[in-house]
C-alpha positions in Angstrom: 110.0 278.6 191.8 111.2 279.8 188.3 109.9 276.9 186.2 109.1 274.9 189.4 105.4 274.1 189.6 105.5 273.9 193.4 107.1 277.4 193.6 104.4 278.8 191.3 101.7 277.2 193.5 103.2 279.1 196.5 103.2 282.3 194.5 99.5 281.7 193.6 98.7 281.4 197.3 100.6 284.7 197.8 98.4 286.3 195.1 95.2 285.1 196.8 96.3 286.6 200.2 97.2 289.9 198.5 94.0 290.0 196.6 91.9 289.3 199.7 93.6 292.2 201.5 93.3 294.6 198.7 89.6 293.9 198.0 88.3 295.0 201.5 85.9 289.4 147.6 87.9 291.1 144.4 86.5 294.3 143.2 87.8 297.8 143.2 84.5 298.8 144.6 84.6 300.2 148.1 84.5 298.3 151.3 81.6 299.5 153.4 82.4 299.2 157.2 79.6 298.1 159.5 77.7 301.2 160.4 74.4 302.1 161.8 72.6 304.0 159.1 69.8 305.3 161.3 68.8 308.9 160.8 70.9 311.3 162.8 74.0 309.1 163.1 77.2 309.6 161.1 78.2 307.2 158.5 81.9 306.4 158.2 83.4 307.2 154.8 83.9 304.2 152.5 87.4 302.8 152.2 88.6 302.6 148.6 90.9 299.8 147.8 94.1 300.7 145.9 94.0 300.3 142.2 95.5 297.1 140.7 99.0 297.3 139.6 99.6 297.0 135.8 102.4 297.1 133.3 102.7 300.8 133.7 102.7 300.9 137.5 104.0 297.6 138.8 107.8 298.0 138.3 107.7 301.6 139.4 105.9 300.6 142.6 108.1 297.7 143.6 111.4 299.4 142.7 110.6 302.4 144.9 108.5 301.1 147.8 108.4 298.0 150.1 105.2 296.3 148.9 103.3 293.1 149.7 101.8 292.0 146.4 99.0 289.5 145.8 98.8 287.9 142.3 95.3 286.6 141.6 92.8 285.6 139.0 89.2 286.7 139.3 88.2 283.2 138.1 90.2 281.3 140.8 88.1 279.8 143.6 90.9 280.1 146.1 91.3 283.8 145.1 87.6 284.4 145.7 88.0 282.9 149.2 91.0 285.1 150.0 89.3 288.2 148.6 87.3 289.4 151.6 90.2 288.5 154.0 92.7 290.5 151.9 90.3 293.5 151.8 89.7 293.3 155.6 93.5 293.2 156.2 94.3 296.1 153.9 91.4 298.2 155.3 92.5 297.7 158.8 96.2 298.3 157.9 95.5 301.6 156.2 92.8 303.0 158.3 94.8 302.5 161.5 97.8 304.3 159.9 100.1 301.2 159.9 100.9 301.8 156.2 102.5 305.1 157.2 104.0 303.8 160.4 105.6 300.8 158.8 106.3 302.3 155.4 104.9 299.4 153.4 102.0 299.0 150.9 99.6 296.2 150.1 98.8 296.0 146.3 97.3 293.5 143.9 97.9 292.3 140.3 95.1 290.8 138.3 96.8 288.1 136.2 94.0 288.1 133.7 94.2 291.8 133.0 98.1 291.9 133.4 99.2 288.5 132.3 102.5 289.9 131.1 103.5 290.8 134.6 102.5 287.4 136.0 104.4 285.7 133.3 107.5 287.8 133.8 107.4 287.2 137.5 106.9 283.5 137.0 103.7 283.2 139.0 103.1 279.4 139.2 99.6 279.5 140.8 97.0 281.8 142.3 96.6 283.4 144.7 100.3 284.1 145.3 101.6 286.6 147.9 105.1 288.0 147.7 107.2 290.8 149.2 108.8 293.3 146.7 111.0 296.3 147.1 114.4 297.9 146.4 117.1 295.4 147.4 119.5 296.6 150.2 122.7 295.1 151.5 122.4 292.7 154.4 118.8 291.7 153.8 118.1 287.9 153.5 116.7 287.4 150.0 114.5 284.5 149.0 116.3 281.5 147.4 113.5 281.4 144.9 113.8 285.1 143.9 112.6 285.4 140.3 113.3 289.1 139.6 115.3 292.1 140.7 112.8 293.4 143.2 111.3 290.1 144.4 112.6 289.8 148.0 110.6 287.0 149.6 107.6 284.8 149.4 104.8 284.7 151.9 105.9 282.2 154.6 104.6 278.7 154.3 104.0 278.6 158.0 101.8 281.7 158.0 98.1 281.4 157.6 96.2 283.3 155.0 94.1 285.2 157.5 93.8 288.9 158.4 96.1 288.6 161.4 99.0 286.9 159.6 98.7 289.1 156.5 99.2 292.1 158.8 101.9 290.4 160.8 103.8 289.6 157.6 103.8 293.2 156.6 104.9 294.5 160.0 107.7 292.0 160.5 109.1 292.4 157.0 109.0 296.2 157.4 110.9 296.0 160.6 113.5 293.6 159.2 113.9 295.7 156.0 114.4 299.1 157.6 116.6 297.6 160.3 118.9 296.1 157.5 118.7 299.5 155.7 119.8 301.3 158.8 122.7 298.9 159.3 123.7 299.2 155.6 123.8 303.0 155.9 125.9 302.7 159.0 128.5 300.5 157.2 128.7 303.1 154.4 129.2 306.0 156.8 130.3 305.1 160.3 130.3 308.7 161.4 126.5 308.9 160.8 124.4 308.1 163.8 122.3 305.4 162.2 123.6 302.3 163.9 120.7 301.9 166.3 118.1 299.4 165.2 115.2 301.9 165.0 111.7 300.9 163.8 110.7 302.5 160.5 108.4 305.0 162.2 108.5 307.2 165.2 110.4 305.5 168.0 107.8 306.7 170.5 104.9 305.0 168.7 105.4 301.7 170.6 106.7 301.7 174.2 106.7 299.2 177.0 103.9 299.4 179.5 105.1 300.3 183.0 103.3 298.0 185.5 102.6 298.6 189.2 102.1 295.7 191.7 98.3 295.7 191.2 98.6 295.5 187.4 101.2 292.8 187.5 99.2 290.6 190.0 96.1 291.1 187.9 97.9 289.8 184.9 99.2 286.8 186.7 96.0 285.9 188.5 93.8 286.9 185.6 91.6 288.7 188.1 91.3 292.5 188.1 92.5 293.6 191.5 90.3 296.8 191.3 87.0 295.0 190.7 87.6 291.4 191.8 86.3 290.2 188.5 88.0 288.2 185.7 90.3 290.2 183.5 88.5 291.1 180.3 91.5 292.0 178.2 94.2 289.5 179.2 94.5 287.3 176.1 98.0 288.2 175.0 101.2 286.8 176.5 103.6 289.3 178.2 107.3 289.8 178.2 108.0 291.7 181.4 111.4 293.2 182.2 112.1 293.3 185.9 114.4 296.2 186.7 116.0 297.6 189.9 115.7 301.4 189.7 116.2 303.6 192.7 113.2 305.9 192.2 109.7 306.5 193.3 108.4 306.0 189.8 109.4 304.0 186.7 111.9 305.8 184.6 110.4 306.2 181.1 113.7 305.3 179.4 115.4 303.1 181.9 116.8 301.0 179.0 118.9 303.9 177.8 121.4 303.0 180.5 121.6 299.3 179.6 124.4 298.2 177.3 122.2 295.9 175.1 118.7 297.3 175.4 119.6 301.0 174.7 120.0 299.9 171.1 117.3 297.3 170.9 114.5 297.9 173.3 112.2 299.9 171.1 112.7 297.6 168.1 112.0 294.7 170.4 108.7 296.3 171.5 107.5 296.7 167.9 108.5 293.2 166.9 106.7 291.7 169.9 103.7 293.8 169.1 103.7 292.4 165.6 103.5 288.9 167.0 100.7 289.9 169.4 102.9 290.0 172.6 102.8 292.7 175.2 106.0 294.3 176.5 106.0 295.5 180.1 108.3 296.7 182.8 108.2 296.2 186.6 110.4 298.1 189.0 111.5 295.9 191.9 112.8 299.0 193.8 109.9 301.4 193.6 110.2 303.4 196.8 106.4 303.8 197.1 105.8 300.0 197.4 109.4 298.9 198.2 108.6 295.9 200.4 105.7 294.6 198.3 107.6 295.0 195.0 110.7 293.4 196.4 108.7 290.4 197.6 107.1 289.9 194.2 110.4 290.1 192.5 112.0 287.6 194.8 109.2 285.2 193.9 109.5 285.7 190.2 113.1 286.3 189.3 116.6 285.3 190.6 117.4 288.1 193.0 121.1 287.2 193.0 121.4 287.8 189.2 121.9 291.2 187.6 119.0 293.2 186.3 117.2 293.6 184.0 115.7 290.1 184.0 112.9 289.0 181.6 109.9 286.8 182.4 107.3 285.5 180.0 103.8 285.3 181.4 101.1 283.3 179.5 97.5 284.3 180.1 94.4 282.2 181.0 96.4 279.3 182.5 95.8 278.3 186.1 99.3 276.9 186.8 102.7 277.0 185.3 102.3 280.3 183.5 105.5 282.1 184.6 108.6 281.4 182.5 111.9 283.2 183.2 114.2 283.9 180.3 117.5 282.5 181.5 120.2 284.7 180.1 123.0 282.1 180.6 121.0 279.2 179.2 119.9 281.2 176.2 123.4 282.5 175.4 122.7 286.2 176.3 120.1 288.7 175.1 119.2 289.2 171.5 115.9 290.4 170.0 115.6 287.3 167.9 116.1 284.9 170.9 113.7 286.9 173.2 110.9 287.0 170.6 111.3 283.4 169.6 111.3 282.3 173.3 108.2 284.3 174.0 106.3 283.0 171.0 107.2 279.4 171.6 106.6 279.5 175.4 103.1 280.8 174.7 102.5 278.1 172.0 104.0 275.3 174.1 102.1 276.3 177.2 98.9 275.2 175.6 100.3 272.2 173.7 97.9 272.3 170.8 96.5 269.3 169.1 97.9 268.2 165.7 96.8 265.7 163.1 98.7 263.5 160.6 97.6 265.6 157.7 99.4 268.6 159.1 102.4 266.5 160.0 102.6 265.0 156.5 102.6 268.5 155.0 105.2 269.6 157.5 107.7 266.8 156.8 107.1 266.4 153.1 108.5 269.7 152.0 105.7 270.9 149.7 106.6 274.6 150.2 107.8 276.6 147.2 111.0 277.3 149.2 113.6 274.5 149.4 114.8 276.2 152.7 112.7 278.7 154.7 114.0 282.2 154.5 114.9 284.2 157.6 114.5 281.3 160.0 115.8 277.9 160.8 113.5 275.0 160.1 111.1 274.0 162.8 110.9 270.9 164.9 107.7 269.4 166.2 107.7 267.5 169.4 104.6 265.4 169.5 103.1 263.6 172.5 101.1 260.6 171.3 98.5 258.9 173.5 95.4 256.6 173.5 92.3 258.6 174.3 90.8 255.7 176.0 93.7 254.9 178.4 95.3 258.3 178.9 95.4 259.6 182.5 95.5 263.2 183.9 98.9 262.5 185.3 100.3 261.9 181.8 99.2 265.4 180.7 100.4 266.9 184.0 103.9 265.6 183.3 104.0 267.6 180.1 104.0 270.8 182.1 107.6 269.9 183.2 108.7 269.8 179.6 107.5 273.2 178.6 110.3 275.4 179.9 113.3 273.1 179.0 112.0 272.5 175.5 111.1 276.2 174.9 114.8 277.0 175.6 115.7 275.0 172.5 115.4 277.0 169.3 112.7 275.9 166.8 111.0 273.4 169.1 107.1 273.3 169.2 105.1 271.0 171.3 101.9 269.2 170.2 99.7 266.3 171.2 97.6 263.8 169.2 95.6 260.6 169.8 96.1 259.4 166.3 98.2 256.3 165.5 101.6 257.7 164.7 103.3 254.3 164.4 101.3 253.6 161.2 101.9 257.2 160.1 105.6 256.8 160.6 105.7 253.6 158.6 103.9 255.3 155.7 106.4 258.2 155.8 109.4 255.9 155.7 107.8 253.8 152.8 107.3 257.1 150.8 110.8 258.3 151.6 112.3 254.9 150.5 110.3 254.8 147.3 111.3 258.4 146.5 115.0 257.5 147.0 114.7 254.5 144.7 113.2 256.7 142.0 116.3 258.9 142.3 118.7 255.9 142.2 119.6 256.3 145.9 119.6 252.7 146.9 118.8 251.9 150.5 118.2 248.5 152.0 114.7 248.8 153.5 114.0 246.2 156.2 110.6 246.1 157.8 112.1 244.4 160.9 114.6 247.3 161.1 111.9 249.9 160.8 109.7 248.2 163.4 112.7 248.0 165.8 113.3 251.7 165.5 109.7 252.8 165.9 108.6 250.2 168.5 107.2 251.8 171.6 104.2 251.6 173.9 101.7 254.5 174.0 101.9 257.2 175.4 105.2 258.2 173.9 106.9 261.0 172.1 108.0 261.7 168.5 110.3 264.3 166.9 109.5 265.5 163.3 111.7 267.9 161.4 110.5 270.3 158.8 111.1 269.0 155.2 112.6 265.7 156.5 110.6 262.5 156.4 112.6 260.4 158.9 110.9 260.6 162.3 112.4 259.8 165.7 110.5 257.9 168.3 111.1 257.8 172.1 111.3 254.1 172.9 109.1 254.0 175.9 108.2 250.6 177.5 107.0 251.5 181.0 105.4 254.3 183.0 108.8 254.9 184.5 110.3 255.7 181.1 107.4 258.1 180.4 108.0 260.0 183.7 111.8 260.2 183.5 112.3 263.8 182.7 116.1 263.5 182.4 115.9 260.5 180.0 113.4 262.3 177.8 115.5 265.4 177.7 118.7 263.4 177.0 116.9 261.8 174.0 115.8 265.3 172.8 119.2 267.0 173.3 120.9 264.4 171.1 118.7 265.3 168.1 117.4 268.9 168.5 119.1 270.5 165.4 117.2 270.8 162.2 118.1 268.3 159.5 119.6 271.0 157.3 120.6 274.4 158.9 122.0 277.5 157.3 125.3 278.4 159.0 125.7 282.0 160.1 128.0 283.8 162.4 125.4 283.4 165.2 125.2 279.6 165.1 128.4 278.3 163.7 129.9 277.5 167.0 126.8 275.5 168.1 126.9 273.5 164.9 130.6 272.6 164.9 130.7 271.9 168.6 127.3 270.2 168.9 127.4 266.8 170.8 130.8 265.7 169.4 130.6 262.4 171.1 127.8 261.4 168.7 128.2 263.8 165.8 131.8 263.8 164.7 131.4 265.5 161.4 129.4 268.1 159.6 128.7 268.1 155.9 128.8 271.5 154.3 127.2 272.7 151.0 128.5 276.0 149.8 125.9 278.1 148.0 126.2 281.5 146.3 122.7 282.8 146.4 123.5 286.1 144.8 125.2 284.8 141.6 123.5 281.5 141.1 120.2 280.9 139.4 117.5 280.2 142.0 116.2 277.1 140.2 119.7 275.6 140.3 120.1 276.4 144.0 116.7 274.8 144.6 117.6 271.7 142.7 120.9 271.3 144.6 119.3 271.7 148.0 116.5 269.2 147.2 119.2 266.7 146.2 121.1 267.5 149.4 118.0 266.6 151.4 117.4 263.3 149.5 121.0 262.3 150.2 120.6 263.0 153.9 117.5 260.9 154.1 119.3 258.1 152.3 122.2 258.4 154.7 119.9 258.3 157.7 118.1 255.1 156.5 121.6 253.6 155.8 122.6 254.4 159.4 119.4 252.8 160.7 120.3 249.6 158.8 123.8 249.6 160.0 122.7 249.9 163.6 120.2 247.1 163.1 123.0 244.9 161.7 125.1 245.7 164.8 122.1 244.9 167.0 121.6 241.5 165.3 125.3 240.6 165.5 125.3 241.4 169.2 122.2 239.3 169.8 123.7 236.4 167.8 126.8 236.7 169.9 124.8 236.6 173.1 122.8 233.6 171.8 126.0 231.7 170.8 127.6 232.4 174.1 124.6 231.2 176.1 124.4 228.0 174.1 128.1 227.4 174.7 127.8 228.1 178.5 124.8 225.7 178.7 127.1 222.9 177.5 130.1 223.9 179.6 128.9 224.9 183.1 127.1 223.0 185.8 126.1 223.4 189.4 127.0 226.6 191.1 128.9 227.7 188.0 125.6 228.2 186.2 125.3 231.7 187.8 127.6 232.8 185.0 125.0 231.5 182.5 122.2 233.3 184.3 124.1 236.5 184.4 124.7 236.3 180.6 121.1 235.5 180.0 120.0 238.7 181.9 122.1 241.0 179.7 119.9 243.2 177.5 120.9 244.0 173.9 119.1 247.2 172.9 119.1 249.3 169.8 120.9 252.5 170.6 119.7 255.3 168.3 122.8 257.4 168.8 125.6 254.9 169.3 127.4 256.2 166.2 130.9 255.7 167.7 130.5 252.0 166.9 129.4 252.6 163.3 131.6 252.4 160.2 133.3 255.8 160.5 134.2 256.0 156.9 130.6 256.2 156.0 128.4 256.9 158.9 129.9 259.5 161.2 128.0 262.7 160.2 124.4 263.5 160.8 123.9 267.3 160.8 124.2 269.1 157.5 124.9 272.8 157.1 124.4 275.2 154.2 126.8 278.1 153.9 125.3 280.9 152.0 127.3 283.4 150.0 124.8 286.1 150.8 125.4 286.1 154.5 128.0 287.9 156.6 131.3 286.1 156.9 131.8 283.8 159.9 134.1 285.3 162.5 
């Protein structure tokens, strides 16, 4: 079971039996909501958008309140496109009371009317969305911060739609007030403010206690009460399975857990901001003891301690139950749980991607040289030919969802576009860019072809802001179906190209795959006392040097490969002249030997130049490493 498709099929059969038994625009004008204006019916009051910030109000606002600010020009076409989306997001946010709950405002600056503000804040283009507020200790600040109260830019991987605009405000509010709470705790350890409380009432977001009917309805996508398809079952679930000796679910069971007593409520709000439900199921409910126990034994590891977390993805027919393995994931943490839930849901559907999106992803066109608050993403792309692909090829991908979702930052996609040609263009651009910056690399088309050569279907790995791809060299159906071989290839290259070292990941970076990665190159950065433009320039140069190194490593490997092939050829020619009769078996044995390009055989490289691969950045604004 647990990640095993056969086990989940058995559970689906169990559900069927159970179900069978049971059934016996920019303007300060108002936004008018859609209402029926027929006589006799109430008309909802118009929502008035907040006034634009100006020179008299902008700095007072951002120095006192956490604020999402949009800088715009009324003559900008992109601003006009965003206008109704922004209004809709703000209207929903305020009318639902989220502005009070999350203690954050959404405001705008007209850069035509208030050009002095936009000039002072170094607004490069419109529309531009940023987070402002009073700075507090412990909060990650944007590398590109341009002023005292500029905290962060709108993330490059967020869409400019209503949902992501609201999500941005929610998540930043949670992070901000969590850091503020921790900061106050450090100043006065006697004050009881160490718990990571959400900014508003802790009771505003709670987990949903589930009984057996509700849980089976969620999994089967069929309402047990009516026998019809679930109408509201679009969101994924994180469900905590607990073992409570009671006839009903304790409202605050988590208050007795060493980790969740300080993190459960914050986890619920963070999951809610990402559109994920949080539920609880009691495996020891005395009212339905046997049934609940049977369900739990199917879904979780009964021999492990409780609570245990499971992510359930909606609307899938199979492979929709994914356990959060506490040991594999390195324990519980809100960040890990939220990340796992989001990526499991994403990877479950393996969305399609195109080369335009991939090009933007690897080219580093974002305003930020490194993403704030998160490690850089990695895209795992399944490439196939639409005319020759088989259902079995897609079925195999299901076996990759859980192991790849356990790796931080990994996102699965598929495409039927020609990625071999795309990869060649990427490498040509990277090489030309390096030449412009006097970073000489010997660019061999034969070497590139050798590294990217593979039959289709195959897999590719792309890293954010890094133009050197990795291709799984697949030459047979056996290679494509070999789960262990694919995962071994992934595990040797699953770290981002450049990663910020923190106390939570330092051990992983320094101990990661020492057989292949013997060294780590560190760049020390003081984000608090160094001009942001200087930091940006250094990090961009750091990236270029790493791309140059990687191409140099490829060339060195290709030289080693050619030398080995030449050695084999010379040895065969020598044996042809020396052996006869039965002794020719030695010749045939030598001829059968394969000489392959080993992507990660770095122990045979020139160690004085080519022994490092992963690069870390140590920021002076972070907590010290233990």
